FIVOLO-339657 format. One record per residue (C-alpha): residue in one letter; x, z, y. Coordinates in steps of 0.05 Angstrom, whole numbers, plus 32768, in hexadecimal, padded with zeros to 4 digits. Layout:
<sites>
AXZY/...
</sites>
This chain:
<sites>
M86AD78E98453/V86BF78A58435/S86FB78828453/Q872D784B843C/F877278538424/P87A178208445/P87C877EA8421/A880A77F78405/S884777D68426/E886077978411/A889C77BD83F1/S886F77D483BA/V888477C68374/H883D77AB8361/S881477868393/Y87D977AC83B1/S879C778383C4/G877477AE83F2/P875877F08403/I873F782A83D5/A8700784D83E8/L870A789A83EE/E86DD78D783F4/R86FB7918840B/F86E5795C83FB/A86FC7993842B/G870A79D6840D/R87347A138426/S87807A128423/P87AB7A258401/Q87877A1383C2/P87A579D7839C/N878A799383B3/L8768796C837D/L876A7922836E/F872F79088348/A873978CA831D/H86FA78AB82FB/G86F7788782BA/F86F1783D82AC/G86B0781B82C7/Q869F785982F2/T86A87868833D/R86BB78A68366/L867178BC8362/A867F78D5831B/W86A4790F8339/T867679228372/R8653795C8354/A8692797C8337/A86B9796C8376/R8683799083A1/Q867F79CD8376/L86CD79D48377/E86CB79C983C3/A869B7A0183C8/Q86CE7A2C83A5/G87037A1B83D5/Y872479DD83B6/S8731799F83DF/G8731795C83BC/T872B791383C0/S870478E48394/F870F78998397/D86F678578379/A872D78388350/R873C77ED8360/G870677BE8345/H86D377FC8344/G869F78118379/Q86AF780783C0/S86F877F983B6/L871077B183B9/W87147787837D/N874A775D836A/P874477118381/P873176DE834B/E877676C58346/Q8793770D8338/D878D772C82F6/Y8783777A82EE/A87C277A082D6/L87C477E882C1/E880477F182EB/Q87D977DF832B/F87AC781C831C/I87E87846830F/D880678338351/D87C7783F8377/L87BE78848358/T880878998368/R8802787F83B0/L87C178AA83B7/A87E978E7839D/D882578D983C8/A87F678D88405/E87E7792183FC/A881179548420/Q8821797383DE/P881B79598397/P87D279618382/V87B079768340/L87977936831D/V8752793D82FF/G874C790082D3/A871378E582A5/S872378B58272/M874878788293/G875A78A582D1/G877778D982A1/L87A478A5827F/L87BB788C82C3/G87CC78D082D6/L87EF78E28296/F881A78A28299/S882978AE82E2/Q884078F682D7/G886B78E4829D/H888C78A382B7/R889178A98302/D88CB78C98325/P88B978F98346/P8879790D8320/P883E7904834E/F881279408336/R881C798C8335/A87E8799282FB/L87BD796882D1/V8778797182BA/L8764793C8285/A871979308274/D8711791C822C/I874F78EE822A/T879278F18203/P87CA78BC81F8/R87A778A481B7/W875D789B81AD/E8728787B8181/A8724782F818A/A86DE782E816F/G86C7785A81A7/V86E7783081DC/E86C477F481BF/R8682781781BE/I868878288209/L86A077DF821B/G866777C281F2/F863577E9821C/M865977D6825D/T8659778C824D/A861277888229/H85F4776B8268/P862377378288/D85EC771F82B4/G85D6776282CA/F8595778A82C2/E8554776A82DA/S853E77A982FC/L855377F38307/E8521780682D3/H854177D8829F/A858677F882AF/A856A783E82A8/D854D78298265/E858F780F8248/I85B778498263/A8586787C8244/G858D78578202/Y85DA785C8204/L85D978A48221/P859B78C281FE/H85B2790B820B/R85B279008257/A857879068288/R855E78BF829A/K8580789F82D7/S8553789A8314/P855378588341/A857778818378/D85AE78928347/L85B4784D832B/E85B9782A8372/K85FB78518379/I861A7835833D/L85F977F3833A/S85FE77B5836D/R85C577848377/T85D977398370/P85B97703839C/A858E76F08360/G857177378363/R8592774F8323/W85B777918320/R860177958308/W863277CB82FD/H865F77DB833A/W86A077C5831A/D86C47784830F/P86B3776A82C6/R86F6774782C1/M8715778E82B6/V86F677938271/D872777638252/S87647771827F/I876077BC8282/G872777D48252/R874177B88212/R878C77BB821F/G879378088223/E87B3780E81DC/E87EC77E281F4/Y88007821821F/Q87F8785781E6/A8843785A81D4/L885478648223/L881D78978227/I883678BF81EC/E887C78BF820D/A885E78D28250/A883A790B8232/R887B79288215/R8898792A825B/I88647953827C/E887B79918299/V884379A582C8/P880679D182B4/V87D179A6828A/L878A79B28278/L876779838244/V871D79898243/S86FE79618208/G86B8795481F0/G86A1797281B0/R8677793281A4/S86AA790281C2/E86AF78BB81A8/L86F778B081BB/V871C78F381B3/N871D791A8171/E873C79558158/T8776792D813C/H878279108181/V877E795781A1/R87B279768172/E87E1793E817B/F87DC794481C7/L87E8799081C6/S88267982819A/L883F795281CD/V882D79838209/P883379C581E9/H882879EB8229/A87E479C98234/H87A279EF8234/H876979D0820D/V871E79DF8216/R86E879BB81EC/L86A179B38206/P867A79B081C4/E863B798981DE/A865E795B8209/T8671791281F8/H86AB78EA8214/M868478ED8256/V86937938825D/V868F793B82A8/G8646791F82A9/D863179408267/D864279878278/N865C798682C1/D864F79D282CF/A867479E78292/F86AB79B182A4/T86B379CD82EA/R86B67A1582D3/T86F07A0082A2/I871479DD82DB/S870A7A188308/A87287A4A82DA/F87637A1D82CE/L87717A158316/S876D7A5F8321/T87AD7A6682F8/L87D27A398324/Q87F77A508366/A87F57A2483A2/D88327A00838A/G881179EC8348/S883A7A1A831C/P88177A4D82EF/S880A7A90830D/R883B7AC882F9/G882A7AE082B5/E88037A9D82A0/S881F7A778264/R883B7A30826B/
</sites>
């Protein structure tokens, strides 16, 4: 079910310009609720397969389109995007749950959750699952991703053209079908196909992440809830040095590497990713703490 999250009150510290598109996955209680946060330039559809598999195991969840993405409202032309807006949106979604949810965040979504958990009082999440993201990352990998995202500023001439370009960027993936692409691209009045996100975010958000690395490192040091880091063995963003640093900052965290996955771990190896999350969630009690006998 797709719904809209209502606007924040005028008392909110950071302005909120409109609704957030949500999708609910109804599992069985008392399993911990999950909040799925996608990566930069993605939409909530990146989580659909994993969320449905976890729903079948009894886990309720919510996926959403971040502002400027998918069916959520874009900032008006006169309003720049700021990371604090995305953090506010995420924490408001968490606060709307009856109990603090488990954050399942990929890339940007994981960074937003990490920052929120370390710098918001009270912390919004009962546990964190981070998909191939740590407080520090390879700048060259980010530039490669952003380079692909901005390579066609006027859009693609056809869905077949888009499929060709995506296949060249992700040669290890199955070729996208037109039906798949219609979910992540929107057609312009001129008949071209463009990504379903606001291109203004590339400079205001995509290329400014390193400005927050010191705050992210400090946030990681403050994390007390259970944490699972799932990294891709072929990731262009997160390498072994980054993983070791993260585990030194969060010594109670668990780490699982999916050897054949790139930075896009969820899409590259969804079934293994879902099994890994499921095993981690099974160690949590309903309140999010480790089951008796589990290590922190």
